[in-house]
N, C-alpha and C positions, 0 to 999 in steps of 0.2 A: 875206348880208343877210336872206334868207328865213328861215334858221335862227334868227337873232336875233329876228325878228318872231314866229315860231312858238313860240319859247321863252317868250313872254309869254302865250300862249294855252294854257290847261290842256287836258290830255287828255280829261277829261269834257265839256268844251265842244265839242271837235272831234268827239267821239263823236256829238253831236247834229246834226251836219251830214252829210246823206246823201251828197252828191256833192262831192268836191273833187279837181280835176284841174289839172295844169299845162297851159296852152295856149300853145304857142310862136308866135312871130310867123309870119305867112304870107309866104313868099317872093314877090317882086314878080311873077315870071312866073306864079305860081299865081293871083295877084290879077287878072291881065290875061287869063288863060286863058278861052276861051269854051266850055270843056268842058260836057258834059251832067251836071249835078249834080241833086240832088233839089230840086224846086221847093218853095217855101214852102207852096203849096196841098197838095202831096202829103204833106209832112211834117205839116201840120195834120190831114189826114185820118187819118194813122197814129195821131196822138195822140187824136183823137176816137174812133177804133175801140178804142184801149186804154181810154179812159174808159168806153165803153159796156160793155166786159167787166167793168171794176171796179165798175160800178154794180149788177151782179147780186147780190153779197153785201151791198151797201148801204154800202160804204166804199171810198174811194180807198185804194190800197195804202199810201200814207204814213200813213194813219190806222187801219190795221188794229190792233185791240187785241191785245196780246201773247198773250192766251189763245186767239186764233183763228189765230195764225200757222201752226201745224202743219196746220190744216185747209186753208187757202187757199195755203200755200206748200209743197206736197208736192214732195219731191225724188226723183229717180230715184237708183239706186245710185251712179252715178258722181258725181252732184251732191252726194250725202251725203259721199262721200270728199273731193271738192274743198273743200266747206265746212269739214270737219273739219281738213284740211291748212292751210287759210287761218287758221283760228282758232288752231291750234297754232303755226304758223310766225310769224305776225304778232302773236301775243299779244293777240288782239282781246277786248274786253270783251263782256259779255252784250248790252249796248246796241248795240254795233257789229255783233254777230252778227245781231240782229233787224233792224237797218237794212239790212244786206246782203241778208237774205232779202226784205225789202220791195222793194228796188231790183231784185233778181233776178226777183221776181214781175212787176214792171212790164216788164222786158226780155222775159220769156216772153210776156206779154200782147201786146206789140208784135210778137212772132214768131208769134202766134196758136197758142201751145202751152199745153195745160192743166197740164203738169207742168214744173217747173223742171229744167233739165239742167245739167250741168257747164259748158257753154258760157255759159249765162246767169249762173251764179254767178261764173265767172272774170271776166266783164265787170263785174259788180257789184263785185267785189273790186278790180278796177283803178281804179274810180271812188273808192275809199277810199285810194289809195296815197300821196297827198300827206302825210298826217299820219305815216305810217310811214317815208316816205323821209327826212324831215327830223328826226324825233324821235330817230333812232338815231345 
C-alpha cells in the first residue's frame, strides 16, 4: 500500500522533504513503562541551544544558501567518505546531498560539535531512507 502511494509522489518532490522516517506503533508495555526518558523541557533546551548556534551565521540550517554549505558544513575525513558512499549507493540527487548536509549540520549542532562527523552524516542519511526503501 505504501509503495502504491509513493508511486504517485515524484522523486524531485521527495527530495524537497528533509526528514522522512517510518515510525512503528509503540508496544503497550512501553506506553505504560515509567522509565526515565528525556523530558519535554530538556528536549526543548537542546533545540534552543542548537538554534542559538545556528543564529551565529545568521541562518537556520534549513535555510543555508547552497553557496555557503561548504563553509558551515565542514566534514571530517570519515564524514567525507560516508557522504560519498551514501550518494553513490543511494543514487542521491544534488538536492538530496545538500539536504543531508543541512540535517547533519543540525545533528552536529545538537551534539555541540563544530565539524560534522561520519556519525552525524549516517544519522542524517537514515532520516532520508523512506524514499529509497520504497522506490526500488
